[in-house]
C-alpha positions as CSV (number, residue, x, y, z in Angstrom):
1,M,29.4,-21.9,-67.1
2,R,26.2,-19.9,-66.5
3,R,24.6,-22.9,-64.9
4,I,27.5,-23.3,-62.5
5,L,27.5,-19.6,-61.6
6,A,23.7,-19.7,-61.1
7,L,24.1,-22.8,-58.9
8,V,26.9,-21.1,-56.8
9,F,24.8,-17.9,-56.5
10,S,21.7,-19.9,-55.4
11,C,23.8,-21.8,-52.8
12,F,25.2,-18.5,-51.5
13,V,21.8,-16.9,-51.2
14,G,20.4,-20.1,-49.6
15,A,23.3,-20.1,-47.1
16,I,22.7,-16.5,-46.2
17,A,19.0,-17.1,-45.7
18,W,19.7,-20.2,-43.6
19,F,22.3,-18.5,-41.3
20,S,20.6,-15.1,-41.1
21,P,18.7,-15.9,-37.8
22,W,22.1,-16.4,-36.2
23,L,23.5,-13.1,-37.5
24,Y,21.2,-11.1,-35.2
25,I,21.8,-11.8,-31.5
26,P,19.1,-10.1,-29.3
27,P,20.4,-8.2,-26.2
28,A,20.9,-10.2,-23.1
29,H,18.8,-9.2,-20.1
30,A,21.2,-10.3,-17.5
31,L,20.6,-9.7,-13.8
32,T,21.8,-6.4,-12.4
33,Q,22.9,-6.4,-8.8
34,I,21.4,-3.7,-6.5
35,K,22.9,-2.7,-3.2
36,L,20.4,-2.2,-0.3
37,T,21.4,0.0,2.6
38,N,20.0,2.0,5.5
39,L,17.6,-0.8,6.3
40,D,14.9,-0.2,9.0
41,Y,11.4,-1.4,9.8
42,H,8.2,-0.4,11.5
43,E,4.9,-2.1,12.2
44,C,2.3,-2.1,9.4
45,P,-0.7,0.1,9.6
46,A,-3.8,-1.6,11.0
47,E,-5.4,-2.1,7.5
48,L,-2.3,-4.2,6.4
49,A,-1.5,-5.9,9.7
50,A,-4.2,-8.7,9.7
51,G,-2.8,-12.0,8.6
52,A,-1.2,-15.3,9.3
53,V,1.9,-17.2,8.4
54,T,1.4,-20.7,6.9
55,S,4.1,-23.3,6.8
56,G,3.7,-27.0,6.2
57,G,-0.1,-26.8,6.5
58,N,0.1,-25.1,10.0
59,T,-1.3,-21.6,10.4
60,R,0.2,-19.3,13.0
61,A,-0.5,-15.7,14.0
62,A,1.7,-13.2,12.3
63,K,3.2,-9.8,12.8
64,C,3.4,-7.4,9.9
65,F,6.2,-5.0,9.3
66,I,7.2,-2.5,6.5
67,V,10.9,-2.8,5.7
68,T,12.4,0.4,4.3
69,G,15.8,1.4,2.9
70,K,17.8,2.7,0.1
71,A,18.4,0.9,-3.2
72,E,21.6,1.8,-5.1
73,N,21.4,1.3,-8.8
74,S,25.0,2.0,-10.1
75,T,24.1,1.5,-13.8
76,N,22.9,4.2,-16.1
77,K,19.7,2.3,-16.9
78,T,16.5,1.7,-14.9
79,V,16.3,-1.8,-13.4
80,Y,12.9,-3.6,-13.4
81,D,11.4,-6.4,-11.4
82,A,14.2,-6.6,-8.8
83,D,13.8,-9.4,-6.4
84,I,14.8,-8.7,-2.8
85,F,16.8,-11.3,-0.9
86,G,17.9,-11.4,2.7
87,R,17.7,-13.1,6.1
88,V,15.5,-12.0,9.0
89,Y,16.4,-13.1,12.6
90,D,14.7,-12.5,15.9
91,A,16.2,-11.1,19.1
92,N,17.7,-14.5,19.9
93,N,19.4,-14.7,16.5
94,D,16.9,-17.5,15.4
95,P,15.7,-17.3,11.8
96,M,12.2,-15.9,11.4
97,I,11.6,-17.1,7.9
98,Q,12.8,-20.6,7.3
99,N,14.0,-22.0,4.0
100,R,13.3,-18.8,2.0
101,T,15.6,-15.9,1.2
102,R,13.5,-14.1,-1.5
103,L,11.4,-11.7,0.6
104,G,9.8,-9.3,-1.9
105,S,10.4,-7.2,-5.0
106,I,10.8,-3.7,-6.2
107,P,9.0,-3.0,-9.5
108,E,11.4,-0.3,-10.8
109,I,14.7,1.2,-9.6
110,P,16.0,4.3,-11.5
111,P,19.7,5.0,-11.8
112,G,21.2,6.3,-8.5
113,V,20.0,5.9,-5.0
114,S,16.2,5.7,-4.3
115,D,13.9,4.7,-1.4
116,F,12.2,1.3,-1.3
117,E,9.8,-0.4,1.0
118,M,8.3,-3.9,1.2
119,R,5.8,-5.7,3.5
120,L,7.1,-8.5,5.6
121,S,5.1,-11.0,7.7
122,V,6.8,-13.0,10.5
123,P,5.5,-15.4,13.2
124,A,4.0,-13.4,16.1
125,N,5.6,-15.6,18.8
126,Q,9.2,-14.7,18.0
127,P,10.8,-12.0,20.1
128,L,11.7,-8.6,18.7
129,P,13.7,-6.7,17.5
130,L,14.1,-8.0,14.0
131,Q,17.7,-8.4,12.6
132,L,17.8,-7.7,8.9
133,K,21.0,-9.3,7.4
134,Q,22.5,-9.9,4.0
135,F,19.9,-7.9,2.1
136,K,20.4,-7.3,-1.6
137,A,18.4,-7.2,-4.8
138,A,18.8,-8.3,-8.4
139,G,16.7,-7.1,-11.4
140,F,16.6,-6.7,-15.2
141,A,17.5,-4.0,-17.6
142,A,14.2,-4.5,-19.4
143,Q,10.7,-5.4,-18.1
144,I,10.3,-9.1,-17.8
145,R,6.8,-9.5,-16.1
146,K,3.9,-7.7,-17.7
């Protein structure tokens, strides 16, 4: 009888040890959506303005702009490493940045509404003004990139 109890106890302890990694589930770091509003832009200062746009091996002159706005974090936690997505069109409603909707990032967004800015380079030959459409951001509740 003692041997049977010892065997059952050993199996029970072994099963707990075997399944214990599944008993702890780490917190999920799901994406948090951030609303971007009050979008505006202005030309870059001279020290940031130099550059070119490269696409498919072709290099073209570029115009540099700083896009500014408000980022609304409706959670009660800071959001980190938020990627900014959106579409940029020229005065003729032609896309200025082809095949790419990720335009930049915001390192940290505290709860509430805060200011943000990002640098944006576009081909110099497309007519102004810029049209900034469908801008949004998504980030994480914990730091991902270090």
